[in-house]
N, C-alpha and C positions, 0 to 999 in steps of 0.2 A: 604615348598611349592616347588616344583619343576619349577626351574626358568630357562629361556632359554633367550638369549639375540642374536640377530641377526642383524650386522648394514650392512646394503647393499651398499656399497661403490660402487660399480663395477657398480650396476645395476641401480644405481641414474643418475652415469655418462653417461652408455650404453643410457639413455632415453632421454638425450640431444645429442647423438653422430650422425651426420649428415650421417654417413659411414653406418649405418644400413642398411641391404637390404630389412628386410620385411617391406610389405606396410601397410599402416594406412586400419584396418577392414580387415585385412587377416584372416582366420578361418583356424585353425590346429587342425585335430584330432588326441589324445592319447590314443590309446587303451589297457589299463593294463589286462584287461581280457575279452577274445573274445570266447563266447560260451561256457564258462567253466562249466563243470558239477558241480555241489554244492550237496551234498549229506550229511546227517547226520554223525558223529562218535558216537552211543550209547556210547560206553566206556567211553567218556571224555564230551559228550554233545555239544561240539564244532568241527569244521573242518576249516581249513583253505588252502586256493590256494595262496600261494605268488609268485610276478612276480617280478623281475627286469624290470621297464619301461624306457627307455628316454625320458626326455623332453627336449624341445628348452634350449638351452644355454641363459646365462643371457645377451647376445647381443639382444634377441627378447623382444623386451618392451611387457607386456602383459596388454591388457584392461579389458577383461575380463575373467572368467571362468567357465564353466557350466559342473557341471557333469552329465551325463545322464544314468541310471541304466535300464537295461533291464532283464527282467524276461519272461522264457517260458517254455514249459512242457518238457523232455528229450524225446528222441526218443526210444520207447519201453517201458517208464516207465508213470507214473502218477506225475503231479503238486503235490509239498510239500502239507501236509494236515494241518498243524499247523501253529498258528501263531509267529514264532520265530523272535529272535533279529538279525539281520544281520548288520554288519560295514565294510566299506570301511575303511582302516587303512593307513596310512603313517607310515611305520615302520622305514626304514633308508633313508638316504639322502647322495649321495656322493660315495658309495661304500661299498663293503662287510667288511671294517675294521670302518666304521662309527658306531656310539653309534644308540640303538636302541631308537626310540622319541616315537612311539606308538600314534600317532595323530590322534583321530575320524575326518574322512572328511565327511562321508556319515553315516547315520543312517537308515536301511530300516526295515521293519516290513512285514515279509513276510504274502500272504495271506492265508486264508484257501482253497487251491485249487482243493480241491476231486472233484469237479464239473466240473472242466474246462476239455475244450475236446484238443487234440493234437493239434490242431491249435492255441491255445491260447496266447499272446503274447501280452505285456504292457512294457512301458517304462516312467520312472520318470523323472525328473528333478530337478536340486538344484545348487543354485548359489555357487560357491567354492572360489570365488576370493581371499577372505582374505587369502587363504593357497598357493595364486601363488607363492611368494618369496621363498617356499620352493619346491616347482614342476620344478625344474630345473635340467639338466642332467640326471646323473642315479639315479631313486627312486625306494625304492622297497615299493610296492604295494601291501597291503593284503586284499583280502576278505573271512571275517569270518562270518560263518555259524554257527548257534547255535542248539539246540535241539537234540531229542532223537529218531524220529520218525525211522520208518525201511526205510532202506537207500539200500535194493533190491529192490523194486518197484515202489519209489516215490522219486524225488528231483527236483532240478532246472536246468536250463541253463540260465547263468548270464553274462551279457557283460556289463562292466565297460568303457564308452568312455569320455574322458574328451576334452568338444571343447573349444578351447582356439581361441579368438579374440585378435590380435595383435592391439597395439595402445598404447599413450598415456595413462597412468593411469589416472583413475579419481582422486585418492589420492595415494602417492608415497610411498609406505610402508617401515618402518624401523625397524621395530622386533616387538616381541610378548612376553605375560607370560602365561603359563598355571595354570588358578586358582583351578579348582577342578576336579578330573577327578576318577571317580569310581562308584560303587553302595554302596548306604549310607541306613541305615536302617532306617524307620521310625515306632515312636509309641513304641519302646523300652526302656523302663525306664532304662535298664542296659547299653544300647546303643542311649542316646538322640542324636537326629539330629543335634541340635547345637553344641553337642562337637566334631562331625563328619565333618559337613560344618562349619569350621571356616572362619571368616573374613581376606580376604588375603591382606596385605600391600605390593604395588608395586612401585618401583622407576623407573621411565621411561623415557627415552631418552631427551634430551634437545628441541630437534627437534621438539617433538611431539605437534600436534596441534588438532588433531582428534583420540579418540580412537574409534572403534568398539569392544564392547562387546559381544561375541557371546555365546549363553547358548544353550546347548543342554539338555534337561531334559524330560525322561520318568518314568511313576510309572509302578510297576511293583507287582505282589505277590496280597493275597488274604487273609487279616487276621480276624479277629474280634474286634469292631462291624460293621465297615464302609466300609469293603473288601478293604483297602490299601495294594498297592498303585494304581491296576492298575484300580479299580472302585470308589474311593471315590473323591468326591469332595471338595476339598482342594486349598487352594488360596496360592499363592508364593509371596514374595516381594523381590526386589532386591534393595541393597543402594548401593550409590558411596561417599565415606566423612561421612557417617551418614546420609544423606539426601535421601529421597524415591526417586527411579528412576522408578520403575515401580511395580505395584502391579496388579495380575490378579488370575482367576479362571484356573487350572491347566487340567478342563474339557472341551473336544471338542467335537463335534457332529460327529458320526462316518456314521448316514444313509446316508449322502450325497457323500458318497465314489464313486469315477468313479470306480472301480474294484468291480461290483456288479452283480448279486448276489453271495454270496460266500455260503462256507458250513458249516463254523461255526457261532458263535457267531458276525458277523460282523457288526451288525447295534448299537450295545452296545456305548454309549459314553463312552471313555475312558480318562486316564490321558496325555492328549497331545500326544496320538498317536492313531491310527486306523490299523486294520489287512490291509495289503495290500496297504500300502503307506509308505512314507519317513516319518522322524519325522523331520519337519522342523525347524530350529534352530531359537530362540528368536534374532534379531541383535540390539542392541541399538547402534545409532551413537552419541556419545559424546565429544562437545566441550571442550577442556582444556588447562590451561595457566601453571599449575604447574609442577613437577616433582616426587612430592608423592602422591600417592591415595591408598585408602583402597575400597575394595570391599566385599560386604556382600550379603549372600543369606540365606532368612529364609522362613520356611514353616509353615502353620497354626499350632498352637499347637495341638497335639492328643497324645493321651495314648491307646494303643490296649491292650485287655486284652489276647491275644493271638497272640505276633506281629510275622510278617513271611514276610511282604512285606518292599518295599524301593524304592529309587528313584535312578535311572541310569543318571547320570550327566557328560558331557563334557562342561566346561566352558573355556574361552581364553580371553583375552584382545588382539587386535592387534593396532600397533601404528602405525600412518600417519604422513605426512606432511599435510600443508595446502592443499586444494582442489586446483587444478591447474585451475579451470575455474568457473567464477561467474555465468553464462548464459549457462546453457548445459542441455538437456533433452534428454531422452532416450526412443525409443519406446520398452519397456521390452516386451510384448506380444500381439499377437490378442488372444484376448479370443474367440470371435465369429465374423464371421464364421471362422470355426477351425476344423481340422481331427486330431488334436494332442490330444494323449491318455487322457491327465489328464482334458480336456476339453470336454471329450465326453458327459457327461451327460446336457449339456447346447447348444448340437449342434445336429445336423444343425438349421439356423435361416432363416427367409424370413424378418427381420425388426430390427431395434437397435443395430447394432454391438457394439460390446465391445472390450475395449483395455486397456492394462496395462500400464501407461507409469512410468518412476523414474526419479527424480531429481539431476541432477549429479553436479549442479552449488552451488556455494556459497550461491546465494541469495535465496531467498524464491520466488518458481515459482508460479506467481500468473495470469500468462495468456499467451495463446499458441496457434496456428494456427493449423488445423487438415485437411489435404488432405485426402479422402478415395472413394473407389468405386472399381467397377471390372475392371477388366484389359482391355481395349479397349475403355473405355464407358468415359464420362464426369465425372470429378471427383467433389463430394461436397466438401464444405470447412465449416470447424464449427470452429467458435469462443471460445474456453474454458475458462474459469475463474475459480480461486480457490485458494487454499491455500494449495502448499505441499514441505516440509521443505527440506534441503538438506540431500540426500539419502533416500527421503520418496518414497514411491510408492502410485499410485493413479487408480482407476479403474474408466475408461471413459466411458459413454453409451453415442452412436454416433446417432442423429435421422436420419431416413430413411431406405428405401427398400433395400434387397439385392435381385435382381431379376434375380436369375441364370435361362438362357433356355437351358443350353445345361448340360451335365452330372457333368462336374467340369470343373470349371474356376478360375483365381487368383483373390485374393481379397486384394487391395493395401492399405497401409497406410504411409502417411509421415507426419512428424510432422516438425515444422519451427516456426521462432520467438518468442524464451521464453521469456517472458516478455520485448516482442516490441523489442527485440535486435537479433542481428545475431547470432546465435548457434556456440559456441565456438568448438564443437566439431560435426560436423554434420554428421559424416558417420557412427552412430548409428540411426539415424531419420525415417530409412525405412525398413519397413518389408512388405511380402506378405503371405498368406495364401491359402489354397484350400477352396472356398466354393461350395457345393454341392446342387444339384439341389434338391428340395423339391418335395413330392409326392404331385398330384395333385389330387382332389376330386371334386365331383359333388357339385352342389349347395344347396344338402340336404345330412346329414350325419345322423346317430343313435349313441347316445352313450350309449353302454348298459354296466350298472354298476350293478355288483351285490355284495350287501353288507355282510360284515362278520358277525361274533355275535356281534362286537363293532362298532355301527355307529356315535360315538360322535367324532373322530379322523379324517376321512377322508372327503376332499369336491376337487371339479373339476371344473374349469371353461374353457372359450373359451374367446380368447382377439384378438381383431383387432389389424391392424398397428398403429391405433391412439392410443392406450392403452385401449379403451372402451372395457369393459367386457361386451360379448354380449349373454351369457349364464354361469349361476352358481348355482351348486348345493353343499351344506353346513349342516351340522349336523342339522341346524336348520329348515331343510324341514322337520323334523320327521321321518326320516328313520326309516325302519323296518329291523331288523335283517335277515342274508340271505334271501333278497327279490331282484329279478331283477327290475330294472329300467331300462326302454328303452325311451330314449329321442331323438325327431326327431326334429331336427335342420335346418332351413332355414337359409344359408349364402349368401350374396353377392359375386362377383368375389371380389378376393384380396389374401392377405396373413393373415394367424392366427395362433395362439399359444394355443394349448391344453395342460393344465397342471393340475396335480393331485397333491396334496399336503397331508400329514399325521402330525399330529402336534404331534404323539407321536414315530416317527420315525421307525415304524414298519410294514409300506405296508400294504395291503391286506390280506398277508399272511406270515407268519413266521415259519418255521419249527419247532422250538424251542417252538413253543407256540400253539400248536394244540387248545387250550382251546378258544382261539380266533376265530376257524373257519377258513372259505377261502371263500373270496371275489376275483370279477376281474373286470378289465375293459378295452372295447375292444370298436373299430369302425366299423359300418357298413355301406353299403352300402344301398339304400333304397330298395333292393331286399332281406335283413338280410343277406347277404352276408359277413362274418369277412374282412375289408380289412387291418385293423393294430390290433395286440395284444400287451399287455402289461406284461411283468412278474407281477408277483403279489407281490414277493418278494423284492421290489424297495426302502424299506428304508423309506426316508423321500420326494422325488417328483419324479414325471414324468414330462419331457418335451417332448412334439412333435411339430414341425413346418408343416404346410400344407399351400397348396395353394389351392384356389377354381376357377375353370372355371365351367359356365354354360354348360351342355352337356357332362362334360366329362364321357368317359364311364371309369370306376373304376372295375378293376378286384380284385381279392382276388390273394396277393402276399405276404401271411406271410411265415415266417419260422416255420417248426415244432417245436414243443416244449411240454412238460410235464410238468404238476403243481399239486403236491400234495395236495388234499383238507382236510381232517383229517380223524382222525379215529372215524368214528361214534360209534362206539362199538372198544373194544379191539380186534376184531375177522376180522373187514372188514378196507380195505385200499382204498380210493377213489382217483383216478386220474382223473385230467382235461387233455385230451390230444389232442391238437389243430394240425391238419395237415393241409398242402396247399393242397391234395387232398386224396382221399379214397386209403389206400394202406395196404399192408401185413406188419406186425409190431410185434416185440418179444420183451416182456418185463422179467426181470430177476433180482431179488434181490440179493444182495452181503452184508456181513457183514465188519467189519472194517481190518478183516483180508483176503478180499477179497474173502472168501467162497461163492458161490454159491447157494443159500436155495430155489429159486422159478426161475420157468420160464414158461411162457406162450405165445403162437402164436396166433395172430389174423389174419384171412384172411379178405382182402377189409377192414379193419377197417376205419370207418367215424369219425368225430372229436365228443366225447363226454365225459360225467364223466362215467367213468370204476371202477366198484369195484370189488376187490381182495379179496378172502378170506387168511388172512395170520393168521390165528387162532393159527397154528403150529408152528408160531415164539416166539422165547424167548424175553421179553424187550430189549431194545437196541436200537441201533442208526443202520440203513440201506444204502445202498445206491441204488437208484431205476435206473436201465438202460434200454433205450427204443432204440430199434434198429430201424430205419425207412430207406428209399430209401436212404434218404439223408446223414445218417450218424448215431452217437449215441448220445443220450440226457443223462445226468446223472444228478441226484438230490439226495438231502438228506432227510431222512425221520427217525421218532422215534416212535418206537413200545413201547406203554406201556401197563402195564398187567393189 
């Protein structure tokens, strides 16, 4: 086992030094990679950009560090097409003569980006505070991009930004150990997993009161018979000193991904990762009193008859002193209302704000006062009760309306009185977010719902601000396949939430499953004009909030869109083209090598389902390119023989 000891005597002394110049809760941004072009190296399957980055010295105390990873499409190129493993790696610390450490800070799975337009951009975030004691002075940071796709026409532009909040640490760091690091075969009788990932015994510093066990684990490869380890539903067990610490299924749902839709198999559940997301580490906070401990990681027993898959694991045990506060709550995030990328699927809202809190005090958090509301207005006060352990996270849904009457305004939240005590660190109790004005509809709307070939997995509802469901359609309504249902719904003035849910996580259309057919759901005004259009390739759910005002005049303000319906035969391709007005359009198809195989121009085209003769095309995957007055729309399609 590779073992590293770091006793931060100078750091601990600096935390109590009254001469430190930085203020509590100052924010420092350290950018290691600034709009860096990342392309593959097909000759090796990996490509790296390594930068020396200067972080604050040991004199600056760290309260919290968040890594922000932003990806966007390069100028003159398309975004990458495949779901490749990427990493942010801490290579060396202290200078060019320092030993290579190779510590994984962030693991990223790139999205299937073929459909993304040139303006596409997305930012993910991850708490990396555990690594703070190494992110000091000169640090060599590597962004590692894997894969084999064409590097002349596609790639990514990557920014890595470390946001450092200064101040008294929640728990003071002492050191860490690396437990398991690498790719480990699974289901291979010649290389049994349990012989590769062995129990790790560590002797920890005597001052240690808290261990953060940080486990980053994702499954890759497709073997027989269970498609391990990318798609197989297997469990994992973690043990401390022979006692079960945690057992969980390694499968997570991908149909809720905020990066959607994507051009590949983004909706399929995977082993602890999804295309277009960070692989979030499991962190277990463990109180300890002894200096000797043994960690063990076990996977569900499995034997493959054609082994090829495995698990990529990076696990570390971080050692800390006792918590610095007894009663200390942090406002981790405002989930809704918010314009943050990772919360885009549940925003904007008109009622029931949602926040995420963290208990940074050693006492279990049992009650809390929350003040919240729009900037410049009287705040609501909510007294929350519950049970959150030290370092635990809790989502809280707050009562009330978010009545935004201008385009955008600030929504503010302030926490106080944890356990009816004075918060011992009040600097992280306040945040604000952007609340967006909702679309306003009249007191009668039409929900236009066209079913696909499968009618037993999709439902929709409208809910008012009190939580009452005012209209509901479910498979129990005996819906017929490929049939259009228009429901006219009268609504009182107020705020509403329209939601669609698919129990099989594949929406109303999925390009890789044309047998399921094509369906859609839209909102119309009473004149039958489309006022809101939803992409049928939505995975698990659709959220749409709106306000109703009697007599409101609602015009069509939809964005241009094209949706593939399905191949009714191997010769015809059906396209559902939605435009905000009649206009000239150009449609062409390209293959994976970007060769153009078909082009058609249509003058003064009105929204409709358009059928194209593609009988001359070979079987395979093609990209549909639609050029409109407002830009280009890209979709993927599959041609079968």
